[in-house]
C-alpha positions as CSV (number, residue, x, y, z in Angstrom):
1,M,46.8,-23.4,-39.7
2,H,45.8,-22.9,-43.3
3,R,43.6,-20.8,-43.1
4,I,44.6,-18.4,-40.5
5,L,48.1,-18.1,-42.4
6,K,46.0,-17.2,-45.5
7,K,44.4,-14.9,-43.8
8,A,46.3,-12.9,-42.4
9,A,48.9,-13.1,-46.4
10,L,45.6,-11.6,-48.2
11,L,44.7,-8.6,-45.8
12,P,47.2,-5.0,-47.0
13,D,49.1,-3.8,-44.5
14,P,49.8,-0.3,-43.8
15,P,53.3,0.9,-45.4
16,A,55.0,0.5,-42.1
17,D,54.1,-2.7,-41.4
18,K,53.7,-4.3,-44.7
19,Q,57.7,-5.6,-45.1
20,R,57.6,-7.1,-41.3
21,N,54.5,-8.9,-41.9
22,Q,54.9,-9.9,-44.9
23,L,57.9,-11.5,-43.5
24,R,56.4,-13.2,-40.6
25,T,53.8,-14.3,-43.1
26,F,56.6,-16.2,-45.1
27,E,58.3,-17.6,-42.3
28,L,55.0,-18.9,-40.0
29,L,54.1,-20.4,-44.0
30,V,57.8,-22.0,-44.2
31,R,57.8,-23.0,-40.0
32,A,54.5,-25.1,-40.9
33,G,55.8,-27.0,-44.1
34,Y,53.5,-25.4,-46.3
35,L,57.0,-24.6,-48.7
36,E,55.2,-24.6,-51.9
37,E,52.9,-21.8,-50.8
38,A,56.1,-20.6,-48.8
39,E,57.7,-19.6,-52.3
40,K,54.3,-18.5,-54.3
41,F,53.4,-15.7,-51.5
42,S,57.6,-14.9,-51.6
43,E,58.0,-14.2,-55.4
44,R,54.2,-12.5,-55.3
45,V,55.0,-10.1,-52.2
46,G,58.8,-9.6,-52.7
47,V,59.9,-10.7,-49.4
48,H,63.0,-13.3,-49.4
49,N,64.4,-15.2,-46.9
50,D,66.1,-18.1,-49.0
51,G,68.4,-19.8,-46.2
52,Y,65.1,-19.6,-44.1
53,L,64.0,-21.7,-46.7
54,A,66.7,-23.9,-47.7
55,A,66.9,-24.5,-44.2
56,Y,63.1,-26.2,-43.9
57,L,63.3,-28.0,-47.6
58,L,66.1,-30.1,-46.1
59,L,64.2,-30.7,-42.2
60,Y,60.8,-31.6,-44.1
61,G,63.2,-34.0,-45.8
62,Q,63.4,-32.4,-49.0
63,E,67.5,-32.0,-49.1
64,A,67.6,-32.7,-53.3
65,R,65.7,-29.6,-53.3
66,A,66.6,-27.2,-51.0
67,L,70.5,-28.1,-52.1
68,E,69.1,-27.4,-55.5
69,F,67.3,-24.4,-54.5
70,I,70.5,-22.8,-52.9
71,R,73.2,-23.8,-55.8
72,T,71.0,-21.5,-58.3
73,R,70.8,-18.4,-56.3
74,P,72.2,-15.8,-58.6
75,D,73.5,-13.5,-55.7
76,P,76.4,-14.9,-54.4
77,V,76.9,-13.8,-51.4
78,A,73.2,-14.5,-50.4
79,R,74.3,-17.8,-51.6
80,T,77.1,-18.5,-49.5
81,Y,75.9,-17.2,-46.3
82,S,72.6,-19.8,-47.1
83,L,75.2,-22.3,-47.5
84,F,76.5,-21.0,-44.1
85,K,72.8,-21.8,-42.8
86,L,72.5,-25.3,-44.1
87,A,75.7,-26.6,-43.1
88,E,74.5,-25.3,-39.5
89,T,70.9,-27.1,-40.0
90,Y,72.4,-30.0,-41.3
91,W,74.7,-30.2,-37.7
92,E,71.1,-29.0,-35.6
93,M,69.7,-32.5,-37.0
94,G,72.4,-34.5,-36.1
95,K,74.3,-34.9,-39.1
96,P,78.2,-34.0,-39.1
97,A,79.0,-35.4,-41.9
98,G,76.5,-33.3,-43.7
99,A,77.4,-30.1,-41.9
100,S,81.3,-30.3,-42.8
101,A,81.1,-30.9,-45.9
102,M,78.4,-28.0,-46.4
103,L,80.5,-26.1,-44.9
104,E,83.7,-26.3,-47.3
105,E,80.9,-25.6,-50.3
106,A,79.8,-22.4,-48.3
107,E,84.0,-21.6,-47.9
108,A,84.2,-22.0,-51.6
109,S,81.8,-20.1,-52.3
110,C,82.7,-17.6,-50.0
111,K,85.9,-17.2,-52.3
112,T,83.8,-16.6,-55.6
113,I,82.4,-13.4,-54.2
114,P,83.7,-10.4,-56.6
115,D,83.4,-7.8,-53.5
116,A,86.9,-8.1,-51.5
117,A,85.6,-5.8,-48.5
118,I,82.7,-9.0,-48.5
119,R,84.8,-12.2,-48.3
120,P,86.6,-11.3,-44.7
121,K,82.9,-11.1,-43.3
122,C,81.9,-14.6,-44.7
123,M,85.3,-16.1,-43.5
124,G,84.5,-14.9,-40.5
125,R,80.4,-16.5,-40.2
126,S,83.1,-20.2,-41.8
127,S,84.7,-19.2,-38.1
128,F,81.4,-18.6,-36.2
129,S,79.2,-21.8,-37.4
130,K,82.8,-24.4,-36.5
131,R,82.9,-23.1,-33.1
132,R,79.5,-23.5,-32.3
133,F,79.4,-26.8,-33.7
134,E,82.8,-27.9,-31.1
135,M,80.9,-25.7,-27.8
136,E,76.9,-27.1,-28.5
137,S,74.8,-29.9,-28.8
138,P,72.7,-30.3,-31.4
139,Q,68.8,-28.9,-30.9
140,V,66.3,-29.7,-33.1
141,T,64.5,-32.7,-34.6
142,A,62.1,-32.9,-37.2
143,L,59.7,-34.7,-34.6
144,P,57.0,-32.6,-33.6
145,H,56.5,-32.5,-29.7
146,P,52.7,-31.1,-29.0
147,V,53.2,-29.2,-25.8
148,S,50.4,-29.3,-23.8
149,K,49.3,-26.1,-21.6
150,P,46.4,-26.9,-18.7
151,R,43.9,-24.5,-19.0
152,P,43.8,-21.5,-15.9
153,Q,41.2,-23.0,-13.1
154,P,40.3,-20.9,-10.7
155,T,39.4,-22.5,-7.5
156,L,37.2,-21.5,-4.2
157,P,39.3,-20.4,-0.7
158,F,39.6,-23.7,1.6
159,Y,38.3,-21.2,3.8
160,P,34.6,-20.6,2.8
161,V,34.9,-16.3,3.3
162,T,38.5,-14.8,1.9
163,L,38.9,-11.2,2.3
164,D,37.3,-9.9,-0.9
165,G,34.5,-8.6,0.3
166,Y,36.4,-5.7,1.9
167,R,38.2,-3.8,-1.2
168,D,36.7,-0.7,-1.1
169,G,39.9,0.7,-4.4
170,K,42.1,2.6,-2.0
171,P,45.5,1.9,-2.0
172,G,46.8,-0.4,-0.2
173,Y,43.4,-1.4,1.7
174,F,43.2,-4.3,0.7
175,L,46.5,-5.8,1.9
176,K,45.9,-3.7,5.2
177,A,42.9,-5.1,6.0
178,Q,44.6,-8.8,5.7
179,T,47.2,-7.8,7.7
180,E,45.3,-6.7,10.4
181,N,42.3,-9.5,10.2
182,A,45.4,-12.4,9.7
183,G,45.7,-12.7,14.0
184,Y,42.1,-13.3,14.2
185,R,41.6,-15.3,11.2
186,E,44.6,-18.0,12.6
187,E,42.7,-17.6,16.3
188,L,39.8,-18.7,14.2
189,F,41.6,-21.5,11.9
190,S,42.7,-22.7,15.5
191,L,39.1,-22.4,17.4
192,A,37.3,-24.5,14.5
193,G,39.7,-27.3,14.9
194,K,39.4,-27.6,17.9
195,R,36.1,-27.5,17.4
196,D,35.2,-25.9,20.2
197,F,31.8,-24.3,18.6
198,A,31.4,-22.2,22.2
199,A,34.2,-19.9,21.7
200,V,33.3,-19.5,18.4
201,L,29.8,-18.4,18.8
202,Q,31.6,-15.9,21.5
203,R,33.8,-14.4,19.2
204,I,31.1,-13.9,16.6
205,Q,28.8,-12.1,20.0
206,T,32.0,-9.6,20.7
207,A,33.7,-9.2,17.2
208,P,34.2,-5.4,17.1
209,D,33.6,-5.2,13.8
210,N,32.0,-6.4,10.7
211,A,34.9,-8.3,8.8
212,R,35.8,-9.7,12.2
213,K,32.5,-10.5,12.4
214,V,31.9,-12.4,9.4
215,L,35.0,-14.2,9.8
216,A,33.8,-15.9,12.7
217,V,30.6,-16.5,11.3
218,S,32.7,-18.3,8.4
219,A,34.5,-20.5,10.7
220,L,31.4,-21.4,12.3
221,E,30.1,-22.3,8.7
222,Y,34.1,-24.2,7.8
223,M,34.2,-25.9,11.8
224,S,30.3,-27.4,10.6
225,I,31.6,-28.2,6.8
226,Q,34.6,-30.0,8.7
227,N,32.5,-32.0,11.5
228,N,30.2,-33.4,8.1
229,G,27.5,-31.4,10.4
230,E,24.7,-29.4,9.1
231,V,24.6,-26.3,6.3
232,A,22.5,-24.5,6.6
233,P,22.2,-21.4,4.3
234,D,18.8,-19.5,6.0
235,G,20.6,-19.9,9.3
236,I,24.0,-18.6,7.9
237,A,22.7,-15.9,6.6
238,A,20.6,-14.6,9.3
239,L,23.7,-15.1,11.5
240,L,25.4,-12.8,8.4
241,P,25.6,-8.8,9.3
242,E,24.2,-6.8,6.7
243,D,24.3,-3.1,7.4
244,A,27.3,-2.3,4.9
245,A,27.9,-3.1,1.4
246,D,31.7,-5.6,2.2
247,A,29.4,-7.7,4.8
248,T,27.3,-8.6,2.0
249,L,29.5,-9.2,-0.1
250,A,31.1,-11.6,2.0
251,K,27.9,-13.1,3.2
252,A,27.3,-13.7,-0.2
253,E,31.0,-16.0,-0.3
254,A,30.1,-17.7,3.0
255,L,26.2,-18.5,1.1
256,L,27.9,-20.0,-1.8
257,A,30.0,-21.9,0.2
258,A,27.3,-23.7,2.1
259,G,25.9,-23.9,-1.7
260,V,29.1,-26.1,-2.5
261,E,29.2,-27.5,0.4
262,L,25.5,-29.2,-0.4
263,A,26.0,-29.8,-3.4
264,K,28.9,-32.7,-2.4
265,R,26.3,-34.2,0.0
266,K,23.4,-34.9,-3.2
267,N,21.5,-32.0,-1.4
268,S,20.4,-30.6,-5.1
269,D,17.4,-28.2,-3.7
270,A,19.1,-27.2,-0.9
271,A,22.5,-26.1,-3.3
272,L,20.0,-24.5,-5.5
273,H,18.4,-22.6,-2.1
274,G,21.6,-21.4,-1.2
275,F,23.4,-20.4,-4.4
276,D,19.8,-18.5,-4.5
277,L,20.4,-17.0,-1.4
278,A,24.1,-15.8,-2.5
279,R,22.8,-14.4,-5.9
280,Q,20.1,-12.4,-3.9
281,A,23.0,-10.9,-1.8
282,L,24.7,-9.9,-4.4
283,D,22.2,-7.6,-5.4
284,R,22.3,-5.3,-2.5
285,V,25.7,-5.0,-2.8
286,T,26.1,-1.3,-4.9
287,L,29.2,0.5,-3.4
288,P,31.3,1.6,-6.4
289,D,34.0,0.4,-4.9
290,L,32.7,-3.4,-4.3
291,R,31.6,-3.9,-8.1
292,F,34.4,-5.7,-9.2
293,G,34.2,-8.4,-6.4
294,R,31.0,-8.7,-7.1
295,V,31.4,-9.8,-10.4
296,V,33.7,-12.5,-9.4
297,V,31.7,-13.9,-6.6
298,C,28.6,-14.0,-9.2
299,A,31.0,-15.5,-12.2
300,E,32.5,-18.0,-9.3
301,I,28.8,-18.9,-8.5
302,A,28.0,-20.0,-11.5
303,V,31.1,-22.1,-11.8
304,Q,29.9,-23.9,-8.6
305,E,26.2,-24.4,-10.0
306,A,27.6,-25.4,-13.4
307,K,29.3,-28.2,-11.4
308,A,26.6,-29.1,-9.2
309,G,24.9,-30.1,-12.7
310,L,22.3,-26.6,-12.3
311,R,23.1,-25.8,-16.0
312,G,20.4,-23.3,-16.4
313,T,21.0,-21.8,-13.7
314,S,24.3,-21.3,-14.0
315,E,23.6,-19.7,-17.2
316,E,21.6,-17.2,-16.1
317,T,24.2,-16.7,-13.1
318,F,27.2,-15.9,-15.5
319,S,24.8,-13.1,-17.4
320,K,24.1,-11.7,-14.1
321,A,28.0,-12.0,-14.2
322,L,28.8,-10.1,-17.5
323,R,25.8,-7.0,-16.7
324,F,27.5,-6.3,-13.1
325,A,30.9,-6.7,-15.2
326,R,29.4,-3.7,-17.3
327,E,28.0,-1.7,-14.7
328,I,31.4,-1.1,-13.5
329,G,32.8,1.4,-16.9
330,V,35.7,1.5,-18.2
331,L,37.9,3.2,-15.9
332,I,37.8,3.8,-11.7
333,E,39.0,6.9,-11.1
334,P,42.4,6.8,-9.4
335,A,42.7,7.8,-5.4
336,A,44.3,11.1,-4.7
337,G,47.7,12.6,-5.4
338,A,47.8,9.2,-7.7
339,K,50.4,9.4,-10.6
340,T,49.0,8.6,-14.4
341,M,51.5,8.8,-17.5
342,P,50.9,11.4,-20.0
343,G,48.6,10.5,-22.5
344,K,46.9,7.8,-20.7
345,P,43.5,7.2,-19.6
346,A,43.6,7.9,-15.7
347,G,42.6,5.2,-13.3
348,K,42.6,1.2,-13.9
349,P,40.3,-1.0,-16.5
350,V,38.7,-3.0,-14.3
351,M,35.5,-4.0,-17.1
352,S,38.0,-5.7,-18.5
353,D,39.7,-7.4,-15.5
354,A,36.0,-8.4,-14.6
355,A,35.3,-9.6,-17.9
356,R,38.4,-11.7,-17.4
357,E,37.8,-13.4,-14.6
358,I,34.3,-14.3,-15.8
359,F,36.1,-15.7,-18.6
360,I,38.3,-18.0,-17.3
361,R,35.4,-19.4,-14.7
362,A,33.6,-19.9,-18.0
363,L,36.1,-21.9,-19.9
364,A,36.8,-24.2,-16.6
365,V,33.0,-25.6,-17.1
366,N,33.6,-25.5,-20.8
367,N,30.8,-23.1,-21.4
368,I,31.7,-21.9,-24.2
369,G,29.0,-19.5,-25.1
370,Q,29.5,-17.7,-21.7
371,A,33.7,-17.3,-22.7
372,R,32.8,-15.8,-25.8
373,K,30.3,-13.2,-24.1
374,A,32.8,-12.0,-21.5
375,A,35.9,-11.8,-24.1
376,E,33.2,-9.1,-25.7
377,V,33.0,-7.8,-22.4
378,W,36.8,-7.9,-21.9
379,R,37.2,-6.2,-25.4
380,G,34.9,-3.5,-24.8
381,G,37.0,-2.4,-21.5
382,A,40.6,-0.5,-24.0
383,K,41.8,-0.9,-27.3
384,S,44.7,-2.7,-26.3
385,M,42.6,-5.5,-24.7
386,E,41.8,-7.4,-27.9
387,G,45.5,-9.0,-27.7
388,A,44.8,-9.9,-24.2
389,V,41.8,-11.7,-24.9
390,V,43.7,-13.6,-28.4
391,R,46.9,-14.7,-25.8
392,A,43.7,-15.8,-23.2
393,W,42.1,-18.2,-26.1
394,L,45.4,-19.6,-27.2
395,E,46.2,-20.1,-23.5
396,A,43.5,-21.9,-23.2
397,N,44.1,-24.7,-26.0
398,L,41.1,-22.9,-28.4
399,P,43.2,-21.5,-31.4
400,D,40.2,-21.6,-33.5
401,E,38.2,-19.3,-31.0
402,A,41.7,-17.4,-30.8
403,A,42.1,-17.0,-34.7
404,A,38.0,-16.3,-34.7
405,F,38.1,-13.2,-32.7
406,A,41.6,-12.1,-34.2
407,E,39.6,-11.5,-37.3
408,T,37.1,-8.8,-35.5
409,V,39.6,-7.1,-34.5
410,P,39.1,-3.6,-36.5
411,D,42.0,-2.3,-36.6
412,I,43.8,-3.7,-39.5
413,T,47.5,-3.4,-38.3
414,S,46.8,-5.0,-35.2
415,R,44.6,-7.6,-36.6
416,V,47.4,-8.5,-38.8
417,A,49.9,-9.3,-35.5
418,E,47.2,-10.9,-33.9
419,L,46.1,-13.3,-36.6
420,L,50.3,-14.3,-37.0
421,R,50.5,-14.5,-33.0
422,T,48.2,-16.7,-33.4
423,A,49.4,-19.3,-35.8
424,A,53.2,-18.8,-34.4
425,V,51.2,-20.0,-31.2
426,T,49.4,-22.8,-32.6
427,L,53.0,-23.5,-34.0
428,D,54.3,-23.9,-31.0
429,T,51.8,-26.2,-29.3
430,L,51.8,-28.4,-31.4
431,G,55.5,-28.6,-31.1
432,A,56.7,-27.6,-35.1
433,P,60.5,-27.5,-34.7
434,T,62.1,-24.6,-34.0
435,L,65.8,-24.5,-35.5
436,L,68.3,-21.9,-33.8
437,V,70.2,-21.0,-36.8
438,D,70.8,-17.3,-37.0
439,F,68.7,-16.4,-39.8
């Protein structure tokens, strides 16, 4: 934390952002408890918030210093408003006697302000504080309250094949496919639940299209898994059609599910064979509209390989997923007639989206190295993605990684902003106290 804030404090800022970032740096130093350093920083850059510093001096147990600091301020207006803030801080800390005494001192200080036009406004602040004391309860404590944030966890669908293999990039197509196949899928679920092998096999033979045929085969696989029966990747591969790229992608999903089940049964060789067949199927998915789905399935294979103890193979598969993500490119073309914002690039930064999927899955198996590589691909999708990467590291409870990435942001304005964001979120996660006083 200290290193992050020092890094931000030493970076030069463009004139338009300088004062705002300096004030933010000062406030974070104060909230983190680096009070002496905050004072020195404040004097060095000429950014002051006396009430804020005094309030946190009080909160962190330095009551005498807080009072001396405020009472010796030369500006009577700043001194008076800071006394009001100290009164509210006492109240938030559950010390009503201190709040009342400080409120009286603030009112007395208000009467010493030379400008008669300002004095009524100060007394208005007194009325505001009194109303707040009557209507609200104290909200702050000096004790830290760490917040635990679970990492995003990708999960393999309960059913072996999703409809991701039928995404073609057209608006509404994915939802349309889900709707059209919903009834057929429910029927297959019912047959699988009844263990009606013959009926499911009949659906495979009479399926009107590849999408439904793949779903029927996956129902057969599901039924076999539920009955603790044989799971044969080669047999699944033979049953699944492969005369279209979408069917091939769904086939890879089914083979992945077979590998997962075999790994659960401690059949490592057969599981590895299933994963290998799934990876081979992905190499045959070349349709541009399916490139995103190919990345997601490939990254999921890498996750399941890692969980099965196949770390070396998992590394290779993650690298393959990253290669697939780079092949997507930065943008896809929008659908015909789609509206675009003036000055904004057309399409969606799907390379970044795909890299994010890899990033999440790499973290799910604690593969920090692959997550870092995914972050670099993610940032390459668009300039605005760098902030998203920093947030993702923070959401994963890895502030050091967030700070290290933030330090590599080329644009200095964005770099300072991301470093300060990292510091602020880290303080929240560690449970640093936050005052509700209106500063």
